[in-house]
matplotlib code that plots the C-alpha trace (Angstrom):
import matplotlib.pyplot as plt

x = [94.1, 90.4, 88.2, 85.0, 82.9, 82.7, 80.7, 78.8, 75.8, 77.8, 81.3, 83.4, 83.6, 86.0, 86.9, 88.3, 91.2, 92.9, 96.5, 98.8, 99.7, 96.2, 96.4, 93.1, 93.0, 90.6, 91.4, 89.6, 87.9, 88.9, 92.4, 93.9, 96.0, 99.7, 99.5, 98.3, 96.7, 96.5, 94.1, 94.8, 92.1, 92.7, 92.3, 94.9, 97.6, 99.1, 98.2, 96.0, 93.0, 92.5, 95.0, 93.7, 95.0, 97.0, 98.2, 101.4, 102.3, 104.7, 103.7, 100.2, 101.2, 101.1, 103.6, 106.5, 107.0, 103.4, 103.8, 107.0, 105.0, 102.2, 104.6, 106.1, 102.7, 102.0, 105.3, 104.4, 101.0, 102.8, 105.1, 108.1, 108.7, 110.7, 108.8, 109.3, 107.6, 107.6, 107.1, 103.6, 103.2, 99.7, 100.9, 101.2, 104.7, 105.3, 108.5, 109.7, 111.3, 113.5, 114.6, 113.1, 113.3, 112.5, 112.0, 111.8, 108.8, 105.9, 102.4, 102.6, 105.1, 105.4, 107.7, 108.3, 110.0, 108.4, 108.1, 108.6, 105.7, 104.7, 103.0, 101.2, 99.4, 95.9, 93.1, 90.3, 92.5, 92.0, 94.6, 94.7, 96.4, 97.4, 98.0, 99.2, 101.1, 104.3, 104.2, 102.2, 101.7, 100.3, 98.8, 97.9, 95.1, 93.8, 91.8, 94.9, 96.4, 93.1, 92.6, 96.0, 95.5, 98.0, 96.3, 96.3, 99.9, 100.8, 99.0, 100.8, 104.1, 103.3, 102.6, 101.2, 97.7, 94.9, 95.9, 93.3, 92.9, 91.5, 90.1, 90.4, 88.7, 88.4, 86.0, 83.1, 80.5, 78.2, 80.7, 82.8, 81.5, 83.9, 83.9, 81.8, 85.0, 86.5, 83.3, 83.2, 86.8, 86.2, 83.0, 84.9, 87.7, 85.8, 82.2, 79.1, 78.5, 81.4, 79.7, 76.3, 76.0, 79.1, 79.5, 82.5, 83.2, 86.9, 86.3, 84.2, 86.7, 89.5, 87.4, 87.1, 90.8, 91.7, 89.2, 90.6, 93.9, 92.4, 92.4, 89.7, 88.4, 87.3, 86.0, 85.6, 83.0, 84.1, 83.8, 86.3, 83.8, 81.0, 83.2, 85.3, 85.3, 87.4, 89.3, 90.9, 89.2, 90.8, 87.5, 85.4, 87.8, 89.9, 93.7, 94.1, 93.7, 95.9, 96.8, 95.9, 98.5, 97.7, 100.2, 100.5, 103.0, 103.7, 103.9, 106.7, 105.1]
y = [93.1, 93.5, 90.6, 90.3, 87.2, 86.1, 82.9, 81.9, 79.7, 76.9, 77.6, 76.5, 79.1, 81.9, 85.3, 88.5, 90.1, 93.5, 93.3, 96.0, 98.0, 97.6, 94.4, 92.6, 88.8, 85.9, 82.9, 79.7, 80.2, 78.5, 78.3, 74.9, 73.4, 74.1, 76.4, 79.9, 80.6, 83.9, 84.4, 88.1, 90.3, 93.3, 95.7, 97.6, 98.3, 101.1, 100.3, 102.6, 101.4, 99.1, 97.3, 98.7, 98.1, 95.1, 93.7, 91.4, 91.0, 93.1, 91.3, 92.9, 96.5, 97.9, 100.3, 98.2, 100.6, 100.1, 96.3, 96.5, 98.6, 96.0, 93.1, 95.0, 95.4, 91.7, 90.7, 92.7, 91.0, 87.6, 88.6, 89.3, 85.6, 84.4, 83.4, 80.8, 81.1, 79.6, 80.7, 79.3, 77.5, 76.1, 72.5, 69.8, 70.0, 70.0, 71.3, 70.5, 73.6, 74.0, 77.6, 81.0, 82.5, 81.5, 77.7, 77.2, 76.5, 74.7, 75.1, 73.6, 73.9, 71.7, 72.0, 70.5, 73.6, 75.9, 79.7, 79.5, 80.9, 79.2, 81.6, 81.6, 84.4, 84.0, 85.9, 83.2, 80.1, 78.1, 78.6, 75.4, 75.4, 71.9, 71.3, 68.0, 66.5, 66.5, 69.8, 72.3, 73.0, 75.6, 74.9, 77.1, 75.1, 76.5, 74.3, 72.7, 71.9, 70.7, 68.4, 66.9, 66.4, 68.8, 69.0, 65.3, 65.1, 67.8, 66.0, 62.8, 64.6, 66.1, 62.7, 61.8, 61.2, 63.6, 66.2, 69.0, 71.2, 74.8, 76.1, 79.9, 82.6, 81.6, 81.7, 79.3, 77.5, 80.5, 82.6, 80.1, 79.1, 77.0, 75.2, 72.1, 70.2, 71.3, 70.6, 67.1, 66.5, 67.4, 65.3, 62.3, 62.8, 63.8, 63.0, 64.7, 66.6, 69.0, 70.6, 72.1, 72.4, 74.4, 75.9, 74.3, 73.9, 73.7, 73.4, 70.3, 68.7, 69.5, 68.0, 64.7, 64.7, 65.4, 63.1, 60.3, 61.0, 60.8, 64.5, 66.4, 69.3, 72.7, 75.0, 78.6, 79.2, 82.6, 83.5, 85.9, 86.5, 87.5, 89.7, 92.0, 94.4, 91.9, 89.8, 90.1, 88.2, 87.8, 86.4, 89.3, 92.2, 91.3, 91.3, 94.7, 93.4, 92.4, 89.2, 88.1, 86.4, 83.2, 81.8, 79.1, 78.8, 75.9, 77.3, 76.3, 74.3]
z = [91.5, 90.7, 89.8, 87.8, 87.1, 83.4, 83.6, 80.5, 80.1, 78.6, 79.9, 82.9, 85.6, 84.9, 86.3, 84.8, 86.5, 86.2, 87.1, 88.3, 85.3, 83.8, 81.8, 81.9, 81.6, 82.0, 84.1, 85.4, 88.7, 90.9, 89.4, 88.7, 91.5, 91.0, 88.0, 86.9, 83.6, 81.8, 78.9, 78.2, 76.7, 74.4, 77.3, 79.2, 76.6, 74.6, 71.0, 68.9, 66.8, 65.1, 67.4, 70.6, 73.0, 74.3, 71.0, 71.3, 67.7, 65.6, 62.4, 62.0, 61.3, 64.9, 66.2, 67.5, 70.4, 71.5, 71.3, 73.5, 76.0, 75.9, 76.5, 79.4, 80.9, 80.4, 82.0, 85.1, 85.2, 85.2, 88.0, 85.8, 85.4, 82.3, 79.2, 76.5, 73.1, 69.6, 66.0, 65.4, 62.1, 62.3, 62.6, 65.2, 66.5, 70.3, 71.9, 75.4, 77.0, 80.0, 79.6, 78.6, 75.1, 71.6, 71.3, 67.5, 65.2, 66.8, 68.0, 71.5, 74.4, 77.5, 80.5, 83.9, 85.1, 87.7, 87.3, 83.5, 81.5, 78.2, 75.8, 72.5, 70.5, 69.1, 67.3, 66.9, 67.3, 70.5, 73.3, 75.3, 78.7, 80.0, 83.7, 85.0, 88.0, 86.0, 84.3, 82.2, 78.5, 76.2, 72.8, 69.8, 68.1, 64.8, 62.4, 60.9, 64.3, 65.7, 62.7, 63.1, 66.9, 68.3, 71.6, 72.2, 71.1, 73.6, 76.4, 75.6, 75.6, 79.0, 80.4, 83.8, 85.1, 85.9, 83.3, 82.9, 79.8, 79.9, 76.6, 76.4, 74.4, 70.7, 67.8, 68.4, 66.3, 66.2, 64.4, 62.5, 59.1, 57.0, 53.6, 53.1, 52.5, 55.8, 57.7, 56.3, 57.2, 60.8, 61.0, 59.7, 62.2, 65.3, 64.7, 63.3, 66.6, 65.9, 62.9, 62.3, 58.6, 57.7, 61.2, 63.0, 66.7, 67.2, 70.9, 70.5, 68.2, 70.8, 73.5, 71.5, 70.9, 74.5, 76.1, 73.9, 75.5, 79.0, 79.7, 81.5, 79.5, 80.9, 78.2, 79.4, 76.7, 75.5, 71.8, 70.2, 67.4, 69.7, 72.0, 69.8, 72.7, 74.7, 72.1, 68.7, 65.9, 62.5, 61.2, 62.4, 62.2, 59.2, 58.9, 60.6, 64.1, 67.0, 68.8, 72.4, 74.5, 76.4, 79.0, 81.7, 84.4, 86.8, 90.3, 92.7, 95.5]

ax = plt.figure().add_subplot(projection="3d")
ax.plot(x, y, z, "-o")
ax.set_aspect("equal")
plt.show()
């Protein structure tokens, strides 16, 4: 496995890894105790442009065979461990899972099980990995989920003390202009500091939500809008783009 530093001026330390099979992912550096986090980039897969190359969604027009190849590469990168996932609905539902496979409609998963990967797919929305003493969680937090407090709800569902959150690559304030109405709604809910005019920081809003729940927040500081070479961005690239996978697994002690 190869490693490259990806620190940003405003982000928590992270490193880029190339796994066996070629999948490239970003992870906190040092990693959290008791868990492994994978924020996969778009590098190292089989998909052709405009989905090049590690797209994990069959719903965006990509060749399903290429997506299957990509998922196989990702499974190898995660040590062939079982995976649980949900149908993401841009809401605030949290599901507790104890076995692999499809876990229903939700935007957050939590588990106390070891060696069970929890995964979401993103292209600008914020993937949030939660690591606690009692278990782990993975959240897909778009503007709707963020506004409804899905991250804080997932942290409460996880329970325990000393929970840490890791915010993965996602669209940031610099690239995310929204309507005046939506900016006002976020300012009213989370404070004026989460908006600059009509530019919205989902990450700052999530930080307010999580810190209110007693969670420590580690934002890797990587923008999907600024780095289309590494990440898919629906806002920057339009509907013909792929989805990045984000996953967390609780390690057996």
